N, CA and C atoms as an extended XYZ file, in Angstrom:
201
Properties=species:S:1:pos:R:3:atomname:S:1:resname:S:1:resid:I:1 pbc="F F F"
N         0.813       -1.184        0.000 N   UNK     1
C         0.000        0.000        0.000 CA  UNK     1
C         0.870        1.267        0.000 C   UNK     1
N         1.890        1.293        0.846 N   UNK     2
C         2.758        2.473        0.916 CA  UNK     2
C         3.428        2.745       -0.426 C   UNK     2
N         3.863        1.690       -1.092 N   UNK     3
C         4.543        1.872       -2.378 CA  UNK     3
C         3.629        2.537       -3.399 C   UNK     3
N         2.379        2.162       -3.402 N   UNK     4
C         1.425        2.745       -4.354 CA  UNK     4
C         1.191        4.215       -4.033 C   UNK     4
N         0.962        4.511       -2.761 N   UNK     5
C         0.716        5.900       -2.347 CA  UNK     5
C         1.910        6.784       -2.696 C   UNK     5
N         3.096        6.336       -2.349 N   UNK     6
C         4.315        7.113       -2.590 CA  UNK     6
C         4.582        7.261       -4.085 C   UNK     6
N         4.401        6.184       -4.816 N   UNK     7
C         4.625        6.220       -6.266 CA  UNK     7
C         3.736        7.260       -6.940 C   UNK     7
N         2.473        7.276       -6.554 N   UNK     8
C         1.550        8.256       -7.138 CA  UNK     8
C         1.921        9.679       -6.724 C   UNK     8
N         2.324        9.859       -5.482 N   UNK     9
C         2.697       11.195       -5.005 CA  UNK     9
C         3.945       11.710       -5.715 C   UNK     9
N         4.912       10.832       -5.955 N   UNK    10
C         6.145       11.233       -6.653 CA  UNK    10
C         5.814       11.739       -8.054 C   UNK    10
N         4.874       11.093       -8.709 N   UNK    11
C         4.481       11.510      -10.067 CA  UNK    11
C         3.920       12.925      -10.091 C   UNK    11
N         3.358       13.371       -8.969 N   UNK    12
C         2.731       14.690       -8.898 CA  UNK    12
C         3.678       15.801       -8.451 C   UNK    12
N         4.892       15.451       -8.063 N   UNK    13
C         5.831       16.472       -7.599 CA  UNK    13
C         6.221       17.420       -8.731 C   UNK    13
N         6.232       18.717       -8.455 N   UNK    14
C         6.726       19.645       -9.475 CA  UNK    14
C         8.231       19.437       -9.669 C   UNK    14
N         8.706       19.646      -10.868 N   UNK    15
C        10.127       19.401      -11.134 CA  UNK    15
C        11.033       20.299      -10.297 C   UNK    15
N        10.529       21.444       -9.857 N   UNK    16
C        11.329       22.373       -9.069 CA  UNK    16
C        11.342       22.035       -7.584 C   UNK    16
N        10.642       20.993       -7.167 N   UNK    17
C        10.521       20.657       -5.746 CA  UNK    17
C        11.891       20.431       -5.114 C   UNK    17
N        11.989       20.835       -3.859 N   UNK    18
C        13.188       20.551       -3.086 CA  UNK    18
C        12.997       19.209       -2.384 C   UNK    18
N        14.046       18.707       -1.800 N   UNK    19
C        13.947       17.458       -1.048 CA  UNK    19
C        12.909       17.593        0.059 C   UNK    19
N        12.968       18.674        0.807 N   UNK    20
C        12.043       18.872        1.924 CA  UNK    20
C        10.611       19.012        1.443 C   UNK    20
N        10.403       19.648        0.325 N   UNK    21
C         9.053       19.751       -0.237 CA  UNK    21
C         8.545       18.378       -0.664 C   UNK    21
N         9.433       17.565       -1.197 N   UNK    22
C         9.054       16.213       -1.601 CA  UNK    22
C         8.668       15.379       -0.380 C   UNK    22
N         9.457       15.446        0.663 N   UNK    23
C         9.150       14.696        1.889 CA  UNK    23
C         7.791       15.117        2.438 C   UNK    23
N         7.547       16.400        2.474 N   UNK    24
C         6.256       16.910        2.964 CA  UNK    24
C         5.104       16.401        2.098 C   UNK    24
N         5.265       16.459        0.788 N   UNK    25
C         4.212       16.000       -0.119 CA  UNK    25
C         3.938       14.504        0.051 C   UNK    25
N         4.984       13.714        0.228 N   UNK    26
C         4.798       12.273        0.412 CA  UNK    26
C         4.112       11.992        1.740 C   UNK    26
N         4.493       12.720        2.769 N   UNK    27
C         3.856       12.556        4.081 CA  UNK    27
C         2.379       12.915        4.010 C   UNK    27
N         2.072       14.017        3.368 N   UNK    28
C         0.679       14.451        3.221 CA  UNK    28
C        -0.128       13.397        2.462 C   UNK    28
N         0.458       12.782        1.468 N   UNK    29
C        -0.275       11.765        0.708 CA  UNK    29
C        -0.615       10.553        1.576 C   UNK    29
N         0.276       10.182        2.477 N   UNK    30
C         0.001        9.065        3.387 CA  UNK    30
C        -1.095        9.462        4.377 C   UNK    30
N        -1.017       10.666        4.915 N   UNK    31
C        -2.041       11.150        5.846 CA  UNK    31
C        -3.407       11.168        5.161 C   UNK    31
N        -3.466       11.611        3.922 N   UNK    32
C        -4.735       11.621        3.175 CA  UNK    32
C        -5.309       10.216        3.053 C   UNK    32
N        -4.442        9.261        2.832 N   UNK    33
C        -4.884        7.871        2.731 CA  UNK    33
C        -5.502        7.420        4.051 C   UNK    33
N        -4.803        7.681        5.152 N   UNK    34
C        -5.349        7.328        6.466 CA  UNK    34
C        -6.710        7.969        6.687 C   UNK    34
N        -6.812        9.230        6.335 N   UNK    35
C        -8.085        9.940        6.536 CA  UNK    35
C        -9.179        9.377        5.634 C   UNK    35
N        -8.836        9.006        4.419 N   UNK    36
C        -9.850        8.470        3.501 CA  UNK    36
C       -10.421        7.148        4.003 C   UNK    36
N        -9.637        6.407        4.772 N   UNK    37
C       -10.108        5.152        5.369 CA  UNK    37
C       -10.675        5.364        6.775 C   UNK    37
N       -10.636        6.614        7.255 N   UNK    38
C       -11.170        6.925        8.568 CA  UNK    38
C       -10.349        6.365        9.720 C   UNK    38
N        -9.046        6.193        9.504 N   UNK    39
C        -8.205        5.595       10.541 CA  UNK    39
C        -7.090        6.528       11.023 C   UNK    39
N        -7.151        7.774       10.646 N   UNK    40
C        -6.068        8.693       10.994 CA  UNK    40
C        -5.834        8.774       12.499 C   UNK    40
N        -6.886        8.990       13.283 N   UNK    41
C        -6.722        9.129       14.737 CA  UNK    41
C        -6.185        7.845       15.355 C   UNK    41
N        -6.687        6.719       14.897 N   UNK    42
C        -6.210        5.435       15.419 CA  UNK    42
C        -4.724        5.241       15.124 C   UNK    42
N        -4.328        5.497       13.889 N   UNK    43
C        -2.934        5.322       13.470 CA  UNK    43
C        -2.024        6.324       14.176 C   UNK    43
N        -2.526        7.519       14.380 N   UNK    44
C        -1.727        8.537       15.067 CA  UNK    44
C        -1.315        8.079       16.462 C   UNK    44
N        -2.176        7.320       17.096 N   UNK    45
C        -1.909        6.840       18.451 CA  UNK    45
C        -1.233        5.472       18.498 C   UNK    45
N        -1.030        4.858       17.341 N   UNK    46
C        -0.392        3.537       17.277 CA  UNK    46
C         0.706        3.538       16.211 C   UNK    46
N         1.829        4.173       16.495 N   UNK    47
C         2.883        4.301       15.480 CA  UNK    47
C         3.403        2.962       14.961 C   UNK    47
N         3.302        1.921       15.750 N   UNK    48
C         3.787        0.610       15.306 CA  UNK    48
C         2.898       -0.010       14.240 C   UNK    48
N         1.715        0.564       13.998 N   UNK    49
C         0.803        0.044       12.983 CA  UNK    49
C         0.783        0.888       11.705 C   UNK    49
N         1.630        1.895       11.635 N   UNK    50
C         1.673        2.761       10.453 CA  UNK    50
C         2.335        2.039        9.277 C   UNK    50
N         1.901        2.411        8.078 N   UNK    51
C         2.585        1.882        6.904 CA  UNK    51
C         3.948        2.552        6.796 C   UNK    51
N         4.896        1.867        6.211 N   UNK    52
C         6.232        2.423        6.051 CA  UNK    52
C         6.708        2.242        4.622 C   UNK    52
N         7.632        3.087        4.232 N   UNK    53
C         8.204        2.989        2.898 CA  UNK    53
C         9.596        3.608        2.912 C   UNK    53
N        10.425        3.110        2.060 N   UNK    54
C        11.728        3.716        1.816 CA  UNK    54
C        11.735        4.158        0.363 C   UNK    54
N        12.300        5.313        0.123 N   UNK    55
C        12.286        5.828       -1.239 CA  UNK    55
C        13.602        6.553       -1.534 C   UNK    55
N        14.046        6.406       -2.738 N   UNK    56
C        15.181        7.170       -3.241 CA  UNK    56
C        14.676        7.880       -4.488 C   UNK    56
N        14.823        9.190       -4.497 N   UNK    57
C        14.324       10.000       -5.612 CA  UNK    57
C        15.505       10.732       -6.238 C   UNK    57
N        15.574       10.705       -7.556 N   UNK    58
C        16.560       11.508       -8.266 CA  UNK    58
C        15.849       12.704       -8.873 C   UNK    58
N        16.298       13.898       -8.510 N   UNK    59
C        15.762       15.122       -9.091 CA  UNK    59
C        16.656       15.509      -10.261 C   UNK    59
N        16.158       15.298      -11.446 N   UNK    60
C        16.914       15.676      -12.641 CA  UNK    60
C        17.077       17.195      -12.707 C   UNK    60
N        16.059       17.910      -12.269 N   UNK    61
C        16.093       19.373      -12.278 CA  UNK    61
C        17.213       19.902      -11.373 C   UNK    61
N        17.357       19.296      -10.194 N   UNK    62
C        18.362       19.744       -9.232 CA  UNK    62
C        19.651       18.952       -9.264 C   UNK    62
N        19.652       17.864      -10.039 N   UNK    63
C        20.816       16.977      -10.117 CA  UNK    63
C        21.205       16.469       -8.713 C   UNK    63
N        20.174       16.006       -7.991 N   UNK    64
C        20.351       15.525       -6.623 CA  UNK    64
C        19.688       14.175       -6.447 C   UNK    64
N        20.257       13.388       -5.547 N   UNK    65
C        19.644       12.136       -5.129 CA  UNK    65
C        19.151       12.345       -3.707 C   UNK    65
N        17.883       12.024       -3.477 N   UNK    66
C        17.285       12.184       -2.157 CA  UNK    66
C        16.997       10.801       -1.567 C   UNK    66
N        17.449       10.591       -0.343 N   UNK    67
C        17.192        9.312        0.328 CA  UNK    67
C        16.562        9.552        1.678 C   UNK    67
């Protein structure tokens, strides 16, 4: 599930995005998912049940690798 959410969010990033803007956008996309399923409050109080993902993004615009 996390891979799908993150993958879709990465596609929507503006090419000028900074690493920090990308992290924020990916986090917001996960929060939206939790809210759409009505589980945000529950997950907020149970960090061990949160979805997780690792991502490496290459910004061609900035010539940077973000991990």
